[in-house]
Structure formats: structure tokens, C-alpha cells
FITORRO-61301 format. One line per 10 residues: number of its first residue (from 1); their letters; for each residue x, y, z of N, C-alpha, C, O. Coordinates in pm, whole numbers. Example, Ala and Ser with C-alpha at 12.3 -4.5 7.8 and 13.67 -1.06 7.14 Angstrom:
FITORRO-61301
1> AS> 1319 -569 780 1230 -450 780 1320 -330 780 1424 -332 846; 1285 -225 708 1367 -106 714 1290 3 787 1341 114 804
This chain:
FITORRO-61301
1> MLYNYGSINI> 107 -137 -36 7 -14 23 129 122 12 250 128 34; 22 226 -36 106 356 -93 50 473 -20 -30 540 -86; 73 511 96 42 631 172 70 781 92 180 785 37; 3 877 80 21 1000 59 19 1109 106 -46 1191 41; 89 1161 239 92 1258 285 53 1412 252 93 1507 319; -2 1418 176 -5 1527 77 -141 1640 62 -259 1612 78; -87 1763 29 -142 1906 1 -286 1847 -85 -280 1743 -151; -407 1923 -75 -538 1945 -130 -547 2082 -148 -568 2140 -41; -537 2170 -266 -545 2265 -279 -707 2262 -369 -763 2166 -422; -755 2418 -361 -827 2498 -489 -752 2584 -547 -709 2692 -506
11> DHVYRVPHLV> -735 2511 -678 -680 2599 -799 -719 2694 -890 -738 2665 -1008; -733 2804 -848 -775 2883 -923 -707 2966 -1057 -660 3079 -1048; -710 2915 -1137 -659 2895 -1293 -681 3057 -1341 -778 3117 -1294; -582 3131 -1443 -600 3198 -1483 -508 3229 -1647 -397 3275 -1671; -587 3192 -1707 -480 3246 -1883 -463 3338 -1917 -539 3406 -1986; -362 3364 -1878 -279 3536 -1959 -221 3543 -2085 -217 3454 -2171; -180 3643 -2089 -106 3604 -2263 19 3648 -2217 96 3660 -2312; 80 3683 -2090 183 3666 -2020 180 3724 -1905 104 3815 -1871; 317 3638 -1801 295 3652 -1676 279 3794 -1630 325 3885 -1698; 212 3817 -1509 199 3987 -1466 321 4000 -1387 384 3927 -1311
21> RPGETLASLS> 333 4148 -1445 458 4218 -1452 440 4322 -1306 323 4337 -1269; 521 4374 -1245 509 4457 -1150 449 4567 -1175 476 4645 -1267; 315 4580 -1044 249 4744 -1132 170 4710 -1233 107 4792 -1300; 169 4601 -1246 52 4606 -1396 -90 4528 -1374 -84 4432 -1298; -192 4551 -1421 -318 4511 -1393 -309 4398 -1534 -272 4426 -1648; -345 4304 -1497 -400 4257 -1648 -518 4146 -1668 -541 4055 -1588; -574 4168 -1766 -734 4102 -1773 -679 3956 -1829 -601 3930 -1920; -738 3889 -1756 -692 3713 -1780 -840 3703 -1931 -932 3776 -1966; -787 3573 -1974 -832 3540 -2064 -935 3439 -2054 -1034 3434 -2125; -907 3360 -1965 -1011 3264 -1921 -991 3269 -1755 -898 3341 -1719
31> YRQVLGGKGA> -1063 3203 -1654 -1062 3174 -1565 -1132 2987 -1513 -1247 2950 -1542; -1030 2898 -1436 -1134 2789 -1386 -1065 2760 -1246 -949 2792 -1220; -1136 2707 -1173 -1160 2668 -1076 -1109 2502 -1071 -1201 2443 -1127; -1040 2434 -1043 -1019 2352 -991 -934 2229 -883 -851 2273 -803; -957 2101 -887 -853 2046 -759 -765 2085 -822 -757 2107 -943; -669 2101 -712 -516 2119 -654 -434 2081 -571 -478 2014 -478; -299 2106 -576 -223 2081 -463 -113 1951 -501 -164 1858 -565; -1 1941 -474 106 1838 -556 80 1701 -511 111 1598 -571; 2 1713 -362 -10 1582 -310 -126 1560 -399 -103 1465 -474; -233 1608 -417 -347 1571 -450 -331 1536 -621 -382 1447 -690
41> NQSLALARAG> -248 1635 -649 -199 1597 -818 -137 1468 -781 -239 1399 -789; -38 1380 -745 54 1313 -739 -66 1148 -699 -68 1034 -745; -158 1230 -583 -225 1072 -573 -313 1028 -693 -326 912 -730; -371 1136 -746 -448 1120 -915 -348 1015 -1004 -362 899 -1044; -258 1097 -1012 -141 1043 -1110 -119 868 -1084 -130 770 -1157; -81 888 -930 -90 730 -925 -195 602 -974 -173 499 -1038; -354 676 -898 -427 629 -934 -468 605 -1053 -499 492 -1090; -472 701 -1122 -447 683 -1322 -398 602 -1383 -414 567 -1500; -307 552 -1274 -137 465 -1327 -220 350 -1309 -223 271 -1404; -271 330 -1232 -334 184 -1144 -304 127 -1001 -332 19 -948
51> GDVTHWGRLG> -230 250 -954 -205 224 -848 -267 217 -707 -358 296 -682; -236 151 -636 -339 191 -469 -256 246 -417 -136 246 -391; -408 328 -397 -273 475 -313 -410 537 -215 -518 550 -273; -398 576 -58 -430 658 38 -398 761 26 -282 789 -7; -483 845 48 -476 1025 56 -447 1020 205 -510 947 280; -360 1091 242 -383 1174 382 -394 1302 354 -324 1347 264; -478 1381 419 -466 1509 398 -578 1604 456 -640 1567 556; -600 1696 410 -686 1844 539 -775 1906 410 -722 1930 302; -903 1925 434 -948 1991 351 -1101 2088 411 -1197 2044 473; -1078 2216 368 -1264 2242 424 -1335 2223 381 -1358 2197 262
61> NSDRWALEPL> -1407 2233 485 -1546 2192 511 -1656 2223 350 -1741 2144 312; -1625 2344 285 -1678 2382 190 -1627 2387 44 -1651 2449 -59; -1528 2273 95 -1491 2228 -84 -1475 2088 -42 -1361 2043 -37; -1593 2001 -6 -1574 1840 -11 -1596 1832 -140 -1568 1715 -164; -1625 1879 -233 -1626 1834 -375 -1506 1786 -477 -1493 1721 -580; -1398 1887 -348 -1261 1818 -449 -1260 1689 -401 -1177 1633 -473; -1288 1634 -347 -1312 1448 -330 -1294 1401 -386 -1209 1313 -395; -1416 1462 -493 -1462 1352 -601 -1415 1297 -712 -1469 1197 -759; -1279 1368 -784 -1208 1344 -850 -1104 1275 -789 -1004 1292 -860; -1082 1220 -713 -947 1193 -599 -1048 1040 -597 -994 933 -623
71> ESAGVITSQV> -1154 1046 -572 -1256 934 -580 -1281 850 -656 -1264 728 -648; -1344 944 -773 -1325 869 -908 -1227 782 -979 -1236 677 -1043; -1116 871 -941 -1039 787 -1011 -962 662 -932 -861 610 -979; -1021 622 -811 -959 518 -748 -892 557 -601 -903 462 -524; -825 675 -541 -786 726 -435 -890 700 -324 -1009 729 -332; -838 652 -238 -904 612 -61 -897 753 -43 -787 807 -34; -996 815 -37 -1024 933 100 -1053 940 218 -1048 1048 276; -1098 803 295 -1161 801 378 -1085 827 526 -1139 813 635; -940 871 502 -858 928 615 -832 1116 594 -733 1177 632; -933 1167 534 -898 1290 471 -961 1352 578 -1050 1287 633
81> ELSASASGHA> -933 1467 624 -1000 1533 766 -1027 1673 715 -945 1748 662; -1204 1707 748 -1277 1791 691 -1260 1869 793 -1309 1825 897; -1205 1976 801 -1160 2128 894 -1247 2237 878 -1307 2249 771; -1261 2307 957 -1367 2428 968 -1285 2563 920 -1347 2668 908; -1135 2557 893 -1027 2655 843 -1022 2627 690 -1020 2516 636; -1021 2726 645 -981 2728 478 -910 2634 435 -813 2584 492; -969 2594 298 -859 2516 235 -753 2583 184 -754 2706 172; -665 2516 154 -471 2513 100 -539 2560 -83 -588 2477 -159; -525 2698 -113 -574 2695 -247 -405 2780 -319 -305 2805 -252; -423 2805 -460 -334 2859 -547 -400 2935 -657 -496 2893 -723
91> IIQVDDHAEN> -328 3074 -674 -350 3165 -728 -238 3116 -859 -119 3125 -827; -267 3066 -1006 -200 2998 -1114 -209 3094 -1210 -322 3112 -1256; -129 3153 -1249 -131 3217 -1398 -51 3102 -1492 48 3037 -1459; -136 3096 -1641 -30 3029 -1738 -16 3111 -1889 -104 3131 -1973; 58 3132 -1890 108 3208 -2008 57 3187 -2161 -36 3108 -2179; 119 3258 -2279 87 3190 -2400 209 3081 -2467 222 3040 -2582; 282 3059 -2355 442 2977 -2370 388 2877 -2250 489 2846 -2186; 294 2824 -2201 333 2723 -2086 344 2766 -2000 255 2737 -1921; 425 2838 -1959 483 2902 -1856 387 2920 -1717 272 2953 -1745; 415 2903 -1574 348 2932 -1464 380 2998 -1360 475 2978 -1284
101> SIILHPGANH> 309 3070 -1356 328 3160 -1213 248 3088 -1088 142 3039 -1127; 271 3073 -964 185 3045 -884 205 3118 -749 322 3134 -713; 96 3168 -663 96 3211 -529 10 3150 -439 -99 3202 -420; 53 3015 -361 13 2948 -305 5 2981 -193 102 3043 -147; -133 2950 -87 -155 2952 70 -166 2841 151 -285 2810 138; -127 2781 209 -172 2668 281 -234 2649 337 -235 2526 344; -340 2705 428 -469 2682 504 -463 2567 545 -375 2542 627; -543 2473 505 -566 2305 619 -504 2272 597 -488 2196 692; -380 2242 495 -277 2190 480 -162 2169 610 -92 2076 646; -184 2300 655 -64 2313 781 -121 2295 899 -74 2370 985
111> GFTDEHLATL> -222 2207 943 -283 2169 1037 -279 2083 1095 -319 2076 1212; -219 1971 1016 -205 1817 1126 -98 1829 1261 20 1864 1269; -213 1778 1378 -140 1784 1525 -89 1598 1515 -118 1493 1456; -15 1645 1598 70 1515 1681 -13 1404 1699 14 1286 1677; -138 1465 1749 -240 1340 1765 -290 1286 1646 -324 1168 1640; -301 1403 1500 -382 1303 1405 -228 1223 1331 -233 1122 1261; -115 1289 1363 -34 1168 1243 -36 1052 1380 25 968 1314; -53 993 1495 -51 930 1556 -140 818 1536 -114 706 1579; -281 857 1451 -366 752 1421 -331 710 1313 -308 591 1289; -321 842 1198 -284 792 1046 -149 679 1080 -132 594 993
121> FSGVTQGDWL> -99 677 1142 79 592 1147 -5 450 1198 27 337 1160; -120 478 1294 -121 331 1351 -182 215 1244 -198 94 1264; -203 274 1157 -249 147 1076 -192 114 943 -247 48 855; -39 186 941 56 140 875 113 -44 897 70 -134 969; 230 -38 793 292 -195 850 395 -171 743 392 -95 646; 491 -258 787 615 -185 737 634 -283 598 611 -403 585; 687 -178 495 696 -248 426 594 -118 279 606 -100 158; 519 -70 373 437 23 296 523 143 276 611 183 351; 469 213 117 538 337 43 479 466 161 369 461 216; 570 564 179 486 665 195 552 769 67 669 775 29
131> LLQNECNALG> 434 844 19 488 977 -3 498 1129 32 411 1171 108; 580 1205 -8 571 1369 109 618 1447 -40 699 1406 -123; 545 1557 -42 561 1678 -96 602 1802 31 608 1784 153; 621 1907 -33 697 1989 115 519 2102 121 542 2223 126; 457 2086 120 331 2178 135 220 2090 235 99 2081 211; 280 2040 332 188 2004 435 297 2000 537 406 1953 504; 278 2045 655 365 2054 839 408 1929 853 394 1832 780; 473 1945 978 566 1863 1045 625 1693 955 621 1571 969; 675 1805 862 739 1673 772 885 1588 842 925 1471 833; 924 1677 894 1034 1605 996 993 1495 1093 1035 1382 1113
141> KVIELAHAKD> 894 1571 1147 827 1466 1216 762 1338 1149 760 1222 1190; 711 1392 1039 655 1241 932 712 1169 901 682 1050 900; 860 1237 847 967 1127 811 1004 973 938 1008 850 945; 1025 1111 1022 1063 1002 1162 1009 903 1172 1059 791 1182; 848 948 1169 765 842 1228 785 743 1103 844 638 1127; 747 765 989 752 666 876 889 608 884 885 511 809; 983 615 925 1131 575 915 1138 421 1072 1210 323 1090; 1024 482 1148 1021 396 1272 934 306 1239 925 205 1308; 862 322 1137 760 205 1100 842 101 985 809 -9 940; 942 174 963 1011 57 851 932 58 744 895 -42 684
151> MKIAFNPAPM> 892 226 707 825 228 559 920 266 462 1033 294 503; 892 271 322 989 265 188 937 488 185 823 532 173; 1017 539 194 973 693 167 1040 778 16 1153 799 -27; 907 807 -28 977 926 -173 950 1051 -98 896 1060 11; 976 1105 -139 1026 1292 -104 1031 1361 -231 1128 1353 -307; 889 1455 -262 927 1534 -345 904 1693 -293 801 1754 -264; 1044 1732 -295 1036 1848 -206 1027 1976 -241 1119 2057 -227; 870 2008 -305 838 2077 -376 709 2154 -315 603 2098 -289; 734 2278 -299 798 2395 -322 922 2391 -238 890 2401 -119; 1050 2380 -255 1160 2400 -220 1212 2551 -107 1196 2672 -124
161> GADVLRLPLE> 1258 2494 -26 1269 2618 51 1422 2550 193 1481 2445 221; 1420 2647 223 1556 2608 351 1537 2519 472 1616 2454 540; 1409 2536 474 1383 2441 570 1382 2265 519 1368 2176 603; 1400 2234 365 1436 2110 346 1548 2053 396 1547 1939 443; 1673 2143 389 1797 2091 384 1822 2039 608 1917 1977 656; 1711 2093 675 1721 2058 760 1617 1915 818 1572 1893 931; 1606 1836 693 1468 1736 689 1592 1595 726 1709 1609 691; 1551 1484 791 1656 1362 788 1654 1281 639 1646 1159 632; 1664 1369 524 1685 1318 432 1753 1172 361 1736 1140 244; 1821 1107 445 1877 1005 456 1789 918 484 1800 833 395
171> HCQVLFLNRG> 1688 880 574 1542 806 547 1465 771 431 1398 670 412; 1490 891 339 1422 862 202 1503 739 119 1625 728 124; 1433 669 58 1467 533 -46 1439 614 -184 1464 552 -287; 1393 734 -193 1375 810 -339 1326 947 -318 1233 977 -244; 1420 1054 -412 1379 1155 -394 1378 1162 -519 1441 1100 -604; 1252 1294 -530 1271 1359 -688 1232 1465 -688 1142 1522 -627; 1355 1515 -811 1416 1666 -752 1376 1708 -925 1365 1618 -1007; 1362 1818 -955 1352 1914 -1061 1528 1980 -1068 1589 1964 -962; 1596 2040 -1164 1750 2072 -1148 1736 2192 -1046 1831 2182 -968; 1661 2298 -1015 1649 2407 -950 1652 2317 -831 1767 2302 -789
181> EAAQLVELEE> 1541 2238 -748 1537 2184 -614 1703 2125 -580 1775 2132 -480; 1721 2060 -724 1860 1951 -675 1963 2042 -673 2046 1994 -596; 2016 2173 -725 2095 2309 -714 2090 2346 -521 2183 2329 -443; 1962 2394 -494 1937 2424 -357 1960 2292 -246 2000 2316 -132; 1935 2180 -282 1979 2090 -185 2123 2066 -189 2153 1970 -117; 2204 2108 -236 2358 2088 -279 2421 2233 -261 2541 2260 -252; 2334 2303 -257 2397 2432 -260 2508 2516 -344 2582 2610 -315; 2481 2418 -497 2546 2508 -623 2455 2605 -675 2358 2624 -602; 2459 2680 -791 2423 2661 -837 2360 2618 -1015 2411 2562 -1113; 2232 2676 -987 2142 2561 -1071 2184 2574 -1230 2110 2514 -1308
191> SAPVATLLAA> 2275 2631 -1275 2345 2664 -1375 2451 2527 -1401 2470 2460 -1503; 2501 2519 -1285 2613 2363 -1267 2535 2236 -1365 2419 2218 -1401; 2653 2166 -1384 2626 2073 -1476 2516 1977 -1448 2487 1972 -1328; 2459 1912 -1513 2392 1795 -1428 2478 1710 -1382 2448 1675 -1268; 2584 1656 -1427 2692 1559 -1392 2714 1613 -1239 2698 1542 -1140; 2750 1739 -1235 2800 1811 -1082 2704 1792 -992 2742 1780 -876; 2558 1783 -1020 2478 1810 -958 2461 1691 -905 2473 1693 -783; 2430 1550 -966 2457 1418 -919 2558 1376 -853 2552 1279 -779; 2669 1449 -874 2774 1393 -770 2770 1474 -630 2831 1454 -525; 2685 1561 -662 2714 1614 -494 2588 1562 -448 2594 1547 -326
201> LHTRLPDTEV> 2506 1537 -483 2398 1436 -418 2420 1336 -377 2386 1314 -261; 2489 1224 -458 2575 1066 -423 2623 1124 -293 2582 1073 -189; 2717 1238 -288 2823 1259 -164 2700 1275 -30 2708 1210 74; 2588 1376 -62 2533 1364 47 2447 1281 104 2424 1269 224; 2388 1208 -8 2293 1108 34 2374 966 -54 2299 924 -141; 2489 899 -47 2471 816 -84 2403 665 -157 2429 603 -260; 2303 644 -45 2230 527 -13 2065 566 -120 2006 465 -156; 2014 673 -155 1894 745 -212 1915 717 -337 2019 736 -401; 1776 652 -388 1747 678 -535 1737 799 -554 1675 854 -463; 1787 900 -673 1771 1012 -721 1669 1009 -836 1657 893 -876
211> VMTLGSEGVC> 1607 1076 -889 1541 1120 -981 1500 1264 -1062 1393 1326 -1069; 1621 1286 -1116 1598 1443 -1141 1585 1466 -1286 1656 1446 -1385; 1391 1549 -1246 1318 1607 -1399 1418 1724 -1434 1474 1799 -1353; 1428 1724 -1563 1520 1828 -1655 1403 1905 -1765 1420 1991 -1851; 1319 1856 -1733 1233 1950 -1827 1216 1883 -2004 1173 1776 -2047; 1278 2017 -2076 1265 1937 -2225 1411 1865 -2254 1446 1807 -2357; 1467 1881 -2163 1612 1787 -2149 1585 1642 -2098 1670 1554 -2108; 1453 1623 -2039 1466 1450 -1978 1454 1418 -1901 1351 1476 -1866; 1493 1334 -1796 1500 1283 -1701 1614 1220 -1641 1585 1110 -1689; 1718 1196 -1577 1835 1118 -1517 1781 1061 -1393 1716 1120 -1307
221> YQLGEQRIQL> 1816 939 -1396 1823 868 -1237 1976 843 -1187 2080 849 -1253; 1965 824 -1105 2098 763 -1035 2064 711 -908 1962 757 -855; 2149 601 -830 2137 530 -745 2302 465 -723 2338 370 -791; 2384 521 -633 2471 470 -613 2610 540 -758 2622 653 -805; 2681 427 -784 2752 483 -934 2674 437 -1063 2711 453 -1179; 2547 371 -1013 2458 378 -1163 2428 521 -1208 2469 606 -1129; 2367 567 -1316 2324 645 -1381 2199 599 -1498 2202 486 -1546; 2149 645 -1516 2071 629 -1670 2004 785 -1697 1995 883 -1623; 1966 765 -1824 1968 929 -1877 1834 891 -2014 1854 823 -2115; 1744 939 -1985 1605 940 -2066 1604 1086 -2149 1608 1191 -2085
231> PAHRVNAVDT> 1600 1085 -2274 1533 1215 -2348 1380 1274 -2327 1289 1194 -2346; 1368 1327 -2313 1203 1381 -2357 1145 1383 -2457 1181 1448 -2555; 1027 1297 -2449 953 1348 -2607 907 1518 -2640 865 1613 -2574; 947 1487 -2790 850 1628 -2852 728 1662 -2870 658 1643 -2969; 700 1718 -2761 555 1786 -2795 493 1862 -2774 519 1881 -2655; 400 1951 -2808 370 2093 -2844 284 2110 -2681 174 2063 -2653; 369 2188 -2598 363 2175 -2432 185 2312 -2431 150 2374 -2531; 143 2316 -2349 5 2419 -2367 32 2439 -2187 -12 2534 -2121; 94 2353 -2146 5 2381 -1948 140 2284 -1854 137 2173 -1800; 197 2336 -1861 342 2256 -1783 332 2250 -1626 424 2222 -1549
241> TAAGDTFIGY> 192 2284 -1590 185 2273 -1412 161 2193 -1320 171 2220 -1200; 114 2047 -1387 119 1904 -1341 208 1819 -1347 219 1720 -1275; 288 1857 -1445 379 1750 -1533 477 1693 -1423 530 1585 -1448; 507 1760 -1299 634 1717 -1232 543 1586 -1148 583 1471 -1132; 401 1649 -1099 358 1544 -1018 297 1433 -1082 236 1346 -1021; 318 1438 -1237 215 1354 -1322 343 1220 -1319 349 1102 -1283; 450 1339 -1388 557 1198 -1366 583 1141 -1251 589 1019 -1256; 607 1209 -1109 624 1103 -983 497 974 -980 511 854 -956; 364 1057 -1017 254 911 -960 307 802 -1063 353 701 -1010; 309 805 -1200 327 723 -1328 449 618 -1252 441 496 -1233
251> YLASQIEGQS> 589 733 -1208 706 654 -1162 692 572 -1085 754 468 -1106; 607 581 -961 589 531 -806 541 403 -876 612 305 -898; 392 421 -915 267 309 -985 347 186 -1033 343 83 -966; 430 194 -1160 530 143 -1233 626 55 -1132 637 -66 -1150; 697 125 -1021 767 48 -954 725 -78 -864 747 -198 -855; 641 38 -796 540 -104 -706 503 -205 -790 517 -313 -731; 449 -223 -936 404 -310 -1011 517 -373 -1058 499 -470 -1132; 639 -337 -1030 773 -417 -1067 837 -420 -1190 925 -490 -1242; 757 -309 -1226 855 -294 -1356 1017 -226 -1304 1059 -200 -1191; 1088 -213 -1451 1210 -206 -1390 1223 -24 -1402 1145 49 -1463
261> IEESLRRAST> 1325 11 -1336 1410 161 -1373 1379 220 -1490 1304 317 -1491; 1452 152 -1650 1426 238 -1747 1236 220 -1788 1176 315 -1839; 1164 87 -1755 1085 108 -1793 936 209 -1727 829 233 -1784; 978 245 -1608 947 320 -1498 961 470 -1596 874 549 -1632; 1064 470 -1612 1098 618 -1662 1026 647 -1805 987 761 -1833; 1012 542 -1889 970 547 -2033 836 610 -2010 803 706 -2079; 745 554 -1905 595 524 -1871 575 653 -1808 480 716 -1854; 641 708 -1712 635 802 -1642 653 940 -1754 565 1025 -1768; 794 939 -1833 773 1042 -1947 696 1036 -2012 686 1133 -2087; 608 940 -2027 531 938 -2165 375 1041 -2075 331 1150 -2112
271> ASALCVSREG> 333 967 -1969 301 1039 -1948 292 1157 -1878 183 1182 -1826; 411 1255 -1861 457 1372 -1821 420 1514 -1954 359 1621 -1952; 492 1440 -2048 495 1470 -2202 289 1501 -2250 236 1605 -2289; 228 1372 -2228 67 1383 -2256 18 1543 -2144 -46 1643 -2175; 85 1502 -2006 -14 1583 -1970 60 1782 -2033 8 1887 -2069; 150 1748 -2020 152 1907 -2084 97 1946 -2218 121 2050 -2279; 34 1864 -2248 -26 1888 -2370 -175 1936 -2356 -225 1957 -2466; -230 1951 -2285 -341 1995 -2184 -349 2049 -2085 -273 2033 -1990; -460 2138 -2090 -470 2237 -2022 -515 2186 -1862 -580 2083 -1844; -471 2270 -1758 -517 2255 -1609 -404 2169 -1530 -297 2138 -1582
281> AAPSIPLASD> -441 2136 -1399 -344 2030 -1346 -410 1934 -1312 -420 1862 -1411; -475 1879 -1206 -572 1736 -1211 -631 1705 -1354 -595 1602 -1411; -705 1778 -1405 -777 1767 -1539 -683 1743 -1659 -736 1705 -1764; -545 1761 -1656 -447 1724 -1781 -383 1588 -1716 -343 1515 -1806; -357 1524 -1566 -349 1412 -1561 -386 1294 -1631 -489 1238 -1594; -304 1235 -1748 -398 1144 -1830 -405 977 -1791 -312 914 -1741; -506 936 -1817 -534 790 -1803 -441 708 -1870 -377 747 -1968; -428 533 -1793 -332 430 -1793 -332 424 -1942 -233 445 -2012; -450 394 -1986 -486 345 -2101 -459 476 -2242 -456 452 -2363; -442 612 -2174 -414 673 -2270 -201 687 -2338 -135 724 -2436
291> VAAALAEWPT> -179 615 -2168 -35 667 -2168 26 545 -2270 103 569 -2363; -28 398 -2230 -14 280 -2304 -23 336 -2439 77 321 -2510; -122 397 -2486 -144 391 -2633 -38 473 -2683 7 428 -2788; 20 583 -2641 130 648 -2652 255 620 -2654 339 674 -2726; 279 509 -2554 385 418 -2532 396 332 -2695 499 320 -2762; 269 284 -2726 276 197 -2843 350 300 -2936 457 276 -2993; 274 430 -2946 257 489 -3115 370 565 -3125 432 579 -3230; 411 628 -2990 573 698 -3024 717 660 -3036 767 553 -3001; 785 773 -3097 887 680 -3119 988 624 -2977 1011 711 -2894; 1037 508 -2956 1130 464 -2830 1209 613 -2831 1243 687 -2923
301> LDVLSN> 1218 618 -2724 1345 682 -2667 1477 635 -2639 1481 554 -2546; 1579 660 -2688 1726 578 -2630 1774 610 -2494 1830 715 -2463; 1747 517 -2420 1847 518 -2301 2017 577 -2309 2091 575 -2408; 2043 625 -2181 2212 621 -2230 2215 558 -2056 2156 617 -1965; 2291 438 -2039 2306 421 -1880 2451 428 -1877 2503 416 -1988; 2552 448 -1752 2649 318 -1692 2650 264 -1579 2727 172 -1555
């Protein structure tokens, strides 16, 4: 079983000709309110990929509707706590080049208590997976609790902040990072070569699998001395908002199914490419059948490994 200790947000998405500049008032071309949050997106991707996932989260009472897309996809939401406080929410601008700018308010996502966490962890068993992002409170305690229960921990430290540097990351089996997050974690410039970033990550966390997404440049995997690199599919990008979350969900679901690293990277990369070709966050996460069709139809990407 995989448990996702993750955010549930209400996304307010504005389509704009360009990201708003300081002092500028800009009329949006469209507006939508949809389910979001890195946690919810990753649970949705896991479920659509065929994985079994229970979501641990908190949501404002007035936003119960946000659970319906998760439940329809097969996510178990019985351990989501409804709160009198406001839900987490995000204001998202998406421009004509598919780039985005996001303002995030944590809301109910930062309301987990020690008592609530104890209840959640009372039902887990050795070998279960725990997936984390950086949009809920008490991450250090959660990682320690999971480690004490001998769970496998996968962590996506996004949005990245200085607090991540103080977490017990050595307990994580897998770290999902983009280039900027990797650079911050090892305190190097984002412009540093990928090989330099991977070497620094290996020095800091020698026993942790690292999956570094590189946008249009593809993805790198590292464990010890093993490195695998896969280029990205070339698609017409419309909205990149949930691309990383889609990748993570499909990669983990594939790994839990028993697929190889290369197979998992291919499937996750294909799902991410489909995601960026569609608008929205949760609505853009593809179904497993769509990913299977794309894998069959699209050219096979060449893998580089050592």
C-alpha cells in the first residue's frame, strides 16, 4: 500500500497572454477553479496509473467537492480530515508559452497535529510506501515516524525551501527533484552541469535513489554509481502545471508494479508529455490507457546508462 501525506488545494487558474509584471493590472483570457495541490495531483496520477493509494490530507468543509475527482480515480480518501479552516489554495497564471507563476496559501494543509499523525500511522505496516511533498506541516516528524515503522519513503521537496535542508533526508529511499531543487539541496548554482549536481547528491545521500527531471531535456536516475538518462518526448506544450506530479505518480506506480527503472522512466516520461499537452493541473493528468497508447505509437527514446 502507498500512503500520500499530501496537500489538497483549490486551484484558481487564470490564462494570461504573459505573466503579470510588477505594478501591472492584466485581464485574464479565461478562469477555472479545479482540484490542485501537489499531493492531490500525485495521488490522482498514481491512481490513474493503476496504483493503490490512500491520501492523508486536510480540506475545508466547504470544498468537499474536491474529493470527488480523487475518489472517481480510485484514490482512498477516508482518512482525509475535513476542517473548519479554509482549504489550501493557489492562484495560478498560465501564459501563451505554457509557463506558469503560482501564489500558494497552505490553509488546512498546515493543520496536522501530533494526535492526528499518530492515528494515521497506527494503521501502516512494514514495507508500505509513504509519499511526501513540501506543502504540509510537520514533515520532519512524519519522516521520523515513517522510518520508525520501516516504511519506504519517497519525497518530492517542492516547493523547495531552506527547511528541506534540515530534514532527515537520509531516511528517504527516493528523492524526486527538478534541476533547481537539486541545486538548492546541494547548495550549488542551478547552472551547474547535471553531472556535477548528481555527484554532489551522491556525496550527500549515497544510499538514496535520485530521480531528477530536466523538463525538455528529459530525466536522470541515479543510485550509487548507476546513472540512467532518458530524453524527453517533443510535444506541443500547453500547460506545464502538473507535469512533475504526473511523472512522480506514474513512476512510483510502475515501480510498485515491479517494472524496471528504465520501463518506469519511459512510462512516467510519456505520461508527463501527455500532461503538458493539455490544460489544467488535475484535469490534465492522463489515464493509463492514454499512456499505453502513446507508448505504442510514439518513437522509442534511447536510454543512456553506465
